[in-house]
C-alpha positions in Angstrom: 134.1 92.8 74.6 134.8 95.3 71.8 133.0 98.6 72.7 131.8 100.6 69.7 130.9 104.3 69.5 127.3 103.2 69.8 128.1 101.5 73.1 129.8 104.6 74.4 127.0 106.9 73.3 124.5 104.6 75.1 126.6 104.7 78.3 126.7 108.5 78.1 122.9 108.7 77.6 122.1 106.4 80.5 124.6 108.1 82.8 123.2 111.6 82.0 119.7 110.2 82.7 120.8 108.9 86.1 122.4 112.2 87.0 119.4 114.3 85.9 116.3 112.2 86.4 117.2 109.8 89.2 119.9 110.9 91.7 118.3 114.3 92.6 115.2 112.4 93.9 116.6 109.2 95.3 116.6 110.3 98.9 113.0 111.3 98.6 112.1 107.9 97.0 114.0 106.0 99.6 112.0 107.6 102.4 108.7 106.9 100.5 109.7 103.3 99.9 108.7 103.7 96.2 109.5 105.8 93.2 107.2 107.1 90.4 107.9 104.1 88.1 105.4 105.1 85.4 106.8 108.6 85.1 110.4 107.3 85.1 109.7 104.5 82.7 108.0 106.8 80.3 111.1 109.0 80.2 113.3 106.0 79.6 110.9 104.8 76.8 111.1 108.2 75.1 114.9 107.8 75.0 114.6 104.3 73.5 116.1 102.6 76.5 113.5 100.0 77.4 113.8 97.8 74.3 117.4 97.9 73.3 117.5 94.2 72.4 113.9 93.8 71.3 112.5 93.7 67.7 112.1 97.0 65.9 108.6 95.8 64.9 107.5 96.3 68.5 109.4 99.6 69.1 112.7 98.1 70.1 116.2 99.0 68.9 117.0 95.5 67.5 120.4 95.5 69.2 122.2 92.6 70.9 122.5 91.9 74.6 125.8 93.7 75.0 123.8 97.0 74.9 121.6 95.8 77.8 124.9 95.1 79.7 126.1 98.7 79.0 122.9 100.1 80.2 123.0 98.0 83.3 126.5 99.1 84.1 125.7 102.8 83.6 122.7 102.4 85.9 125.2 101.6 88.6 125.8 105.4 88.8 122.4 105.6 90.6 122.6 106.5 94.3 120.6 103.4 95.3 120.0 99.9 94.2 116.2 99.8 94.2 115.6 101.9 91.1 118.1 100.1 88.8 116.7 96.8 90.0 113.1 97.9 89.2 114.2 99.0 85.7 116.1 95.7 85.2 113.1 93.7 86.1 111.1 95.5 83.4 113.8 95.4 80.7 115.6 92.1 81.3 113.6 89.9 83.6 109.9 89.9 82.8 110.1 90.6 79.1 112.7 88.3 77.5 110.4 85.2 77.1 107.6 87.4 75.9 109.8 89.0 73.2 111.2 85.7 72.1 108.3 83.3 72.3 105.1 85.4 72.6 102.7 85.6 69.8 102.6 88.8 67.7 99.2 89.6 69.3 100.6 89.2 72.8 103.7 91.3 71.9 101.6 94.1 70.5 99.5 94.1 73.6 102.2 93.9 76.3 105.7 94.2 74.9 105.2 97.3 72.7 103.7 99.4 75.4 106.4 98.1 77.8 109.1 99.3 75.4 107.4 102.6 75.0 107.2 103.1 78.8 103.4 103.2 78.8 103.1 100.3 81.2 105.2 98.7 84.0 105.9 94.9 84.1 106.8 92.5 86.9 107.9 88.9 87.2 105.9 86.4 89.2 108.0 83.3 90.1 108.9 83.2 93.8 106.3 82.2 96.3 105.9 82.3 100.1 107.2 78.7 100.3 110.4 79.6 98.5 112.0 81.3 95.5 115.1 79.4 94.5 113.3 76.1 94.0 111.4 77.1 90.9 110.2 73.6 90.2 108.3 73.7 93.5 105.9 76.6 92.7 102.3 75.9 93.7 100.3 78.6 91.8 98.0 77.0 89.4 96.3 78.0 86.1 93.4 75.7 85.2 91.6 75.8 81.9 88.0 77.0 82.1 86.4 77.5 78.7 88.8 79.7 76.7 90.4 81.1 79.9 92.8 80.2 82.6 91.6 80.4 86.3 94.7 81.3 88.4 95.0 80.6 92.1 97.9 81.0 94.4 100.3 83.5 95.7 103.6 85.1 94.7 106.2 86.7 97.0 108.9 89.3 96.8 107.6 90.8 93.5 109.6 93.8 92.4 107.3 96.4 90.9 104.4 94.4 92.2 102.4 97.2 93.7 102.5 99.4 90.6 102.9 96.9 87.7 100.3 96.8 84.9 101.1 93.2 84.0 102.9 90.2 85.4 104.8 87.5 83.6 103.5 84.6 85.8 104.9 81.1 86.2 102.1 78.7 87.1 101.3 75.0 86.9 99.0 74.5 83.9 98.7 70.7 84.4 99.1 68.1 87.1 102.4 66.2 87.2 100.7 62.8 87.6 102.5 59.9 89.1 106.1 59.9 88.1 105.7 63.2 86.3 108.3 66.0 86.1 107.8 69.3 87.8 109.8 70.8 85.0 107.2 70.0 82.3 103.9 71.1 83.8 104.6 74.8 84.1 103.8 77.7 81.8 104.4 81.5 81.6 101.2 83.5 81.3 100.7 87.2 81.0 98.4 88.4 83.7 96.9 92.0 83.6 97.3 93.3 87.1 93.9 95.0 87.1 92.2 91.6 86.7 89.5 90.9 89.4 90.8 88.6 92.2 94.3 90.0 92.6 95.2 91.4 96.0 98.5 93.2 96.6 100.3 93.5 99.9 103.3 95.7 100.4 106.5 94.1 101.8 108.9 96.2 103.9 112.6 95.4 103.4 115.9 96.2 105.1 117.2 97.6 101.9 116.3 98.4 98.3 113.8 100.8 99.8 112.9 102.8 96.7 111.8 99.7 94.9 108.2 98.7 95.7 107.9 95.0 96.6 104.7 93.1 97.0 103.1 89.8 97.9 100.4 89.0 95.3 97.4 86.8 95.9 95.4 85.3 93.0 91.8 84.2 93.8 90.2 82.7 90.7 91.8 85.3 88.5 90.5 84.8 84.9 92.8 85.5 81.9 92.4 84.4 78.3 94.4 81.4 77.2 95.8 83.5 74.4 97.9 85.1 77.1 100.1 82.0 77.2 103.7 82.7 76.2 104.8 80.0 73.7 103.6 76.5 74.5 102.1 75.0 77.6 104.6 73.1 79.7 107.6 75.1 78.5 107.4 77.7 81.3 110.2 76.2 83.4 112.6 76.2 80.4 111.6 79.7 79.4 112.1 81.0 82.9 115.6 79.4 83.1 116.4 81.3 79.9 115.1 84.5 81.4 117.3 83.9 84.5 120.4 84.0 82.4 119.8 87.5 81.2 118.7 88.5 84.7 121.9 87.2 86.3 124.1 88.9 83.6 122.2 92.2 84.0 122.7 92.0 87.8 126.4 91.3 87.5 126.9 94.1 85.0 124.8 96.4 87.1 127.1 96.0 90.1 130.3 97.0 88.5 130.1 100.8 88.4 128.4 100.9 91.8 131.3 98.9 93.3 133.8 101.2 91.7 131.9 104.2 93.0 132.0 102.9 96.6 135.8 102.4 96.4 136.2 105.9 94.8 134.1 107.5 97.6 136.0 105.7 100.2 139.4 106.7 98.8 138.2 110.4 98.8 136.9 110.2 102.3 139.8 108.4 103.9 142.2 110.8 102.2 140.6 113.7 103.9 139.8 112.1 107.3 142.6 112.4 109.8 143.4 110.2 112.8 146.5 109.9 114.9 148.3 112.6 112.9 147.7 111.2 109.4 145.0 110.4 106.9 143.1 107.1 107.2 144.2 106.3 103.7 147.9 106.5 104.7 147.5 103.4 106.7 148.8 100.4 104.7 145.9 98.2 105.9 143.5 100.7 104.3 145.1 101.4 100.9 146.2 97.7 100.4 142.6 96.6 101.1 141.1 99.1 98.7 143.7 98.0 96.0 142.7 94.4 96.6 139.0 95.2 96.3 139.5 97.2 93.1 141.3 94.1 91.6 138.4 91.9 92.5 136.0 94.3 90.8 138.1 94.2 87.6 138.1 90.4 87.8 134.3 90.4 88.0 134.2 92.8 85.1 136.3 90.5 83.0 134.2 87.5 83.9 130.9 89.4 83.1 132.2 90.8 79.8 133.3 87.3 78.7 129.9 85.8 79.6 128.1 88.5 77.7 130.3 88.2 74.7 129.7 84.4 74.6 125.9 85.0 75.1 125.8 87.4 72.2 127.6 84.8 70.1 124.8 82.3 70.9 126.8 80.1 73.3 125.5 78.5 76.5 126.7 80.7 79.3 124.8 78.9 82.2 128.0 78.3 84.1 129.6 81.7 83.5 126.4 83.6 84.3 126.0 81.6 87.5 129.6 82.3 88.4 129.2 86.0 87.7 126.0 86.1 89.8 127.7 84.3 92.6 130.8 86.5 92.5 128.7 89.7 92.2 126.7 89.0 95.3 129.6 88.0 97.4 131.8 90.9 96.2 129.1 93.5 96.7 128.7 92.4 100.3 132.5 92.4 100.8 133.1 95.8 99.2 130.2 97.5 101.0 131.3 96.1 104.4 135.0 96.9 104.0 134.2 100.5 102.8 131.7 101.1 105.6 134.4 100.1 108.1 136.8 102.7 106.8 134.1 105.4 107.1 133.8 104.6 110.8 130.8 106.2 112.5 129.9 108.2 109.4 129.4 104.9 107.5 126.8 103.9 110.0 124.5 106.9 109.4 121.4 106.0 107.4 121.6 108.4 104.5 125.3 107.7 103.7 125.7 106.1 100.2 128.0 103.5 101.7 125.5 102.4 104.4 122.8 102.4 101.7 124.9 100.1 99.5 125.6 97.9 102.6 121.8 97.4 103.0 120.9 97.2 99.3 123.7 94.8 98.3 122.7 92.1 100.7 119.8 91.1 98.4 122.1 90.2 95.5 123.2 86.9 97.2 119.5 86.0 97.6 117.4 87.3 94.7 117.5 85.9 91.2 118.9 82.6 92.6 120.7 82.4 96.0 124.4 81.8 96.2 123.8 78.2 97.1 121.7 77.7 94.0 124.5 79.2 91.8 127.0 76.9 93.5 124.7 73.9 92.8 124.4 74.8 89.1 128.1 75.2 88.8 128.8 71.9 90.5 126.2 70.1 88.3 127.9 71.5 85.2 131.3 70.6 86.5 130.1 67.0 87.3 131.0 67.3 90.9 127.7 66.7 92.6 127.2 63.5 94.6 125.3 60.7 92.8 121.5 61.3 93.1 121.9 65.0 93.9 120.1 67.7 91.9 
């Protein structure tokens, strides 16, 4: 990656936003298990940070994905994982397919206000029966006159309680005998104030400041013009959205991992035991050096994947590798650092213990580690015959 002055200015803008508008309030938001997303997103929109890669015609900056990566990395300076995740869902998870394949009418109605920060978006893919097996979703959207009637349920929906609209993956036709579950799905924009939607809060062990919901759809009526692109292309569109989600997640972990190591170095240098600082023990400073090396390796992998993605190349394997490595390394760094903090690392408001709780989600959400391994194996040609 070649970083320009524009990249550096963006990094500085996002970092200052985090320090001024997010970190002073994170403890309060963590206790409340939500943050004022409309207020925060409006401030981000006023700074032009919600549409970096989207067309200028709809209020975006018209830049390439490398700028989203810079923003994701800078958001890693936030003192929690929940708020950056909520922002990333809005900017890089529920909007890419809309921006790329949506009609101009649909983009004016939903993308433009999302970029301006006037509305909050969410992504509706996972269901109570599972999230990683996207082809198995059960939610249906049946035609009725000029509308779709939507029935089903979605689970683990970030921003789900406060979102104004949802990018929903649903079955728009029956598979039929011998049909493919990859060709009967569509992405549909669903206004979250539509009659028939019920929202239920989900309490989690981490990512507390991010509101998460289960959504129920009971004969929810939306116009067919809310379809993104063509019917039957939803699975493919969602797989494309996943690539940006996974790269955003990998980039977003880098600075937070470095910060955990920095905080642990500072703490163990001051903390004394048995006549010397904790840091003076070789097992401690060698381990921290090893972890820093691993973070740099993840950074190199992520930057390479982003560079290739910007060049228009298929990065399915690299994005899956970065997502896999990011999830596992986030758990490893948080666990190792917490150990060196001792009892202080086990207190609830410590940034290291918060990272320990928050980071556990990374190996599950956006495609579990096992799914990433399956994708990599498939592309490597190492799966057993008949396996998918």
